[in-house]
C-alpha beads as a LAMMPS data file, in Angstrom:
LAMMPS data file: protein, C-alpha beads

154 atoms
153 bonds

1 atom types
1 bond types

-500.0 500.0 xlo xhi
-500.0 500.0 ylo yhi
-500.0 500.0 zlo zhi

Masses

1 110.0

Atoms # bond

1 1 1 391.532 -90.453 321.764
2 1 1 390.850 -90.826 325.468
3 1 1 391.109 -94.349 326.844
4 1 1 390.772 -94.983 330.579
5 1 1 392.040 -98.230 332.110
6 1 1 390.964 -99.991 335.269
7 1 1 388.251 -100.623 337.833
8 1 1 388.569 -98.939 341.210
9 1 1 386.744 -99.166 344.510
10 1 1 386.246 -96.163 346.747
11 1 1 383.769 -94.759 349.244
12 1 1 381.155 -92.015 349.018
13 1 1 380.622 -89.764 352.012
14 1 1 377.215 -88.528 353.181
15 1 1 377.434 -85.519 350.828
16 1 1 378.053 -87.716 347.774
17 1 1 381.756 -86.937 347.491
18 1 1 384.141 -89.621 346.315
19 1 1 387.912 -89.545 346.335
20 1 1 389.222 -90.489 342.895
21 1 1 391.957 -93.145 343.309
22 1 1 395.434 -91.839 342.437
23 1 1 395.953 -94.190 339.474
24 1 1 392.724 -92.996 337.856
25 1 1 393.348 -89.364 338.784
26 1 1 396.731 -89.584 337.024
27 1 1 394.976 -90.829 333.869
28 1 1 392.524 -87.940 334.150
29 1 1 395.209 -85.301 334.819
30 1 1 395.353 -83.876 331.264
31 1 1 391.552 -83.442 331.353
32 1 1 391.051 -81.938 334.810
33 1 1 391.196 -78.292 333.744
34 1 1 388.420 -78.726 331.164
35 1 1 385.981 -80.382 333.563
36 1 1 383.554 -83.244 333.188
37 1 1 379.881 -83.965 332.675
38 1 1 378.009 -86.504 334.765
39 1 1 374.743 -88.144 333.760
40 1 1 372.605 -91.200 334.310
41 1 1 373.335 -94.180 332.082
42 1 1 370.895 -95.080 329.322
43 1 1 371.153 -98.839 329.855
44 1 1 372.314 -99.475 333.427
45 1 1 371.594 -98.239 336.968
46 1 1 374.833 -96.272 337.112
47 1 1 376.220 -92.850 336.266
48 1 1 378.580 -91.904 333.466
49 1 1 381.392 -89.389 333.821
50 1 1 382.373 -87.819 330.494
51 1 1 385.494 -85.710 330.002
52 1 1 384.302 -82.419 328.509
53 1 1 386.049 -83.190 325.189
54 1 1 384.116 -86.447 324.834
55 1 1 380.871 -84.788 325.885
56 1 1 381.313 -82.076 323.247
57 1 1 381.881 -84.709 320.525
58 1 1 378.707 -86.475 321.604
59 1 1 376.779 -83.187 321.609
60 1 1 377.957 -82.451 318.061
61 1 1 376.456 -85.776 316.999
62 1 1 373.226 -85.107 318.929
63 1 1 372.954 -81.612 317.495
64 1 1 372.648 -83.111 314.006
65 1 1 369.366 -84.773 314.984
66 1 1 366.224 -83.169 313.599
67 1 1 364.444 -81.712 316.650
68 1 1 361.182 -81.550 314.680
69 1 1 360.952 -85.342 314.835
70 1 1 359.204 -86.215 318.083
71 1 1 361.290 -89.360 318.715
72 1 1 364.509 -87.362 318.388
73 1 1 363.220 -84.655 320.698
74 1 1 361.990 -87.194 323.252
75 1 1 365.339 -89.005 323.147
76 1 1 367.356 -85.804 323.594
77 1 1 365.190 -84.733 326.536
78 1 1 365.516 -88.082 328.284
79 1 1 369.215 -88.441 327.460
80 1 1 370.034 -85.037 328.928
81 1 1 367.781 -85.322 332.003
82 1 1 369.854 -84.681 335.110
83 1 1 373.067 -83.873 333.228
84 1 1 375.419 -81.731 335.302
85 1 1 378.866 -80.257 334.728
86 1 1 381.254 -81.308 337.517
87 1 1 384.862 -80.790 338.480
88 1 1 387.380 -82.814 340.389
89 1 1 388.799 -80.592 343.116
90 1 1 392.485 -80.133 343.917
91 1 1 392.397 -82.956 346.472
92 1 1 390.946 -85.379 343.901
93 1 1 387.343 -85.391 345.120
94 1 1 384.297 -85.534 342.879
95 1 1 380.981 -84.288 344.240
96 1 1 378.121 -86.301 342.764
97 1 1 374.880 -84.289 342.730
98 1 1 372.335 -85.615 345.269
99 1 1 369.667 -86.435 342.669
100 1 1 372.151 -88.542 340.707
101 1 1 373.340 -90.327 343.868
102 1 1 369.781 -91.521 344.452
103 1 1 369.149 -92.385 340.780
104 1 1 372.216 -94.666 340.767
105 1 1 371.408 -96.096 344.205
106 1 1 374.843 -95.128 345.491
107 1 1 375.237 -95.821 349.180
108 1 1 378.767 -95.947 350.558
109 1 1 380.792 -98.463 348.545
110 1 1 381.404 -97.210 344.991
111 1 1 383.015 -98.729 341.899
112 1 1 384.585 -96.530 339.216
113 1 1 384.847 -98.596 336.064
114 1 1 386.587 -97.484 332.896
115 1 1 384.448 -97.824 329.789
116 1 1 386.961 -96.729 327.156
117 1 1 386.391 -92.948 326.981
118 1 1 384.123 -92.511 330.025
119 1 1 384.034 -93.658 333.635
120 1 1 380.997 -95.525 334.941
121 1 1 380.120 -94.808 338.577
122 1 1 378.308 -97.657 340.313
123 1 1 377.059 -98.622 343.725
124 1 1 379.306 -101.620 344.444
125 1 1 376.436 -104.091 344.960
126 1 1 374.775 -103.016 341.696
127 1 1 378.052 -103.373 339.790
128 1 1 378.675 -106.872 341.086
129 1 1 375.084 -107.873 340.326
130 1 1 375.346 -106.708 336.695
131 1 1 378.683 -108.499 336.245
132 1 1 377.158 -111.679 337.616
133 1 1 374.076 -111.403 335.378
134 1 1 376.132 -110.918 332.225
135 1 1 378.871 -113.462 333.009
136 1 1 376.947 -116.478 331.716
137 1 1 376.543 -115.214 328.156
138 1 1 379.717 -113.149 327.927
139 1 1 381.498 -115.532 325.526
140 1 1 378.561 -115.350 323.094
141 1 1 378.368 -111.570 323.457
142 1 1 382.121 -111.242 322.851
143 1 1 381.874 -113.319 319.689
144 1 1 378.889 -111.318 318.438
145 1 1 380.392 -107.903 319.168
146 1 1 384.072 -108.524 318.454
147 1 1 384.122 -111.711 316.345
148 1 1 383.944 -110.165 312.905
149 1 1 386.812 -108.325 311.332
150 1 1 385.850 -105.093 309.639
151 1 1 386.753 -106.612 306.284
152 1 1 384.558 -109.723 306.762
153 1 1 381.676 -110.006 304.323
154 1 1 380.436 -113.419 305.438

Bonds

1 1 1 2
2 1 2 3
3 1 3 4
4 1 4 5
5 1 5 6
6 1 6 7
7 1 7 8
8 1 8 9
9 1 9 10
10 1 10 11
11 1 11 12
12 1 12 13
13 1 13 14
14 1 14 15
15 1 15 16
16 1 16 17
17 1 17 18
18 1 18 19
19 1 19 20
20 1 20 21
21 1 21 22
22 1 22 23
23 1 23 24
24 1 24 25
25 1 25 26
26 1 26 27
27 1 27 28
28 1 28 29
29 1 29 30
30 1 30 31
31 1 31 32
32 1 32 33
33 1 33 34
34 1 34 35
35 1 35 36
36 1 36 37
37 1 37 38
38 1 38 39
39 1 39 40
40 1 40 41
41 1 41 42
42 1 42 43
43 1 43 44
44 1 44 45
45 1 45 46
46 1 46 47
47 1 47 48
48 1 48 49
49 1 49 50
50 1 50 51
51 1 51 52
52 1 52 53
53 1 53 54
54 1 54 55
55 1 55 56
56 1 56 57
57 1 57 58
58 1 58 59
59 1 59 60
60 1 60 61
61 1 61 62
62 1 62 63
63 1 63 64
64 1 64 65
65 1 65 66
66 1 66 67
67 1 67 68
68 1 68 69
69 1 69 70
70 1 70 71
71 1 71 72
72 1 72 73
73 1 73 74
74 1 74 75
75 1 75 76
76 1 76 77
77 1 77 78
78 1 78 79
79 1 79 80
80 1 80 81
81 1 81 82
82 1 82 83
83 1 83 84
84 1 84 85
85 1 85 86
86 1 86 87
87 1 87 88
88 1 88 89
89 1 89 90
90 1 90 91
91 1 91 92
92 1 92 93
93 1 93 94
94 1 94 95
95 1 95 96
96 1 96 97
97 1 97 98
98 1 98 99
99 1 99 100
100 1 100 101
101 1 101 102
102 1 102 103
103 1 103 104
104 1 104 105
105 1 105 106
106 1 106 107
107 1 107 108
108 1 108 109
109 1 109 110
110 1 110 111
111 1 111 112
112 1 112 113
113 1 113 114
114 1 114 115
115 1 115 116
116 1 116 117
117 1 117 118
118 1 118 119
119 1 119 120
120 1 120 121
121 1 121 122
122 1 122 123
123 1 123 124
124 1 124 125
125 1 125 126
126 1 126 127
127 1 127 128
128 1 128 129
129 1 129 130
130 1 130 131
131 1 131 132
132 1 132 133
133 1 133 134
134 1 134 135
135 1 135 136
136 1 136 137
137 1 137 138
138 1 138 139
139 1 139 140
140 1 140 141
141 1 141 142
142 1 142 143
143 1 143 144
144 1 144 145
145 1 145 146
146 1 146 147
147 1 147 148
148 1 148 149
149 1 149 150
150 1 150 151
151 1 151 152
152 1 152 153
153 1 153 154
């Protein structure tokens, strides 16, 4: 199982290229040859970078959906809108497609945040805003999401 660790700040140039910090690039090293997929997030104004292995697992799950149900078809269309395969070049740069740069509101300051098996790519101001908005209720959210053991029946 892939598990990224850390939050990193970097800069995007005018072409949408970002230099992956060395610590994160080292974590990604075993995955570099297989490539990545980048897409807009479902819930937040950010992008998600999937290692190809993780993307393929997700696509297997999506492929089991009945495409003759309109809701499934609508979801798949929206979920895959703007999806692009990307690579990290030999110098450690990632080129974010222009349309995705604008969708995520990425300017110059960028945050790469590990989210277990994917990397979220944020405009720094947007990232800090979301952290601030969710800080107040985080203890309640943590209890709700993580508070029950799998064996609990209460």
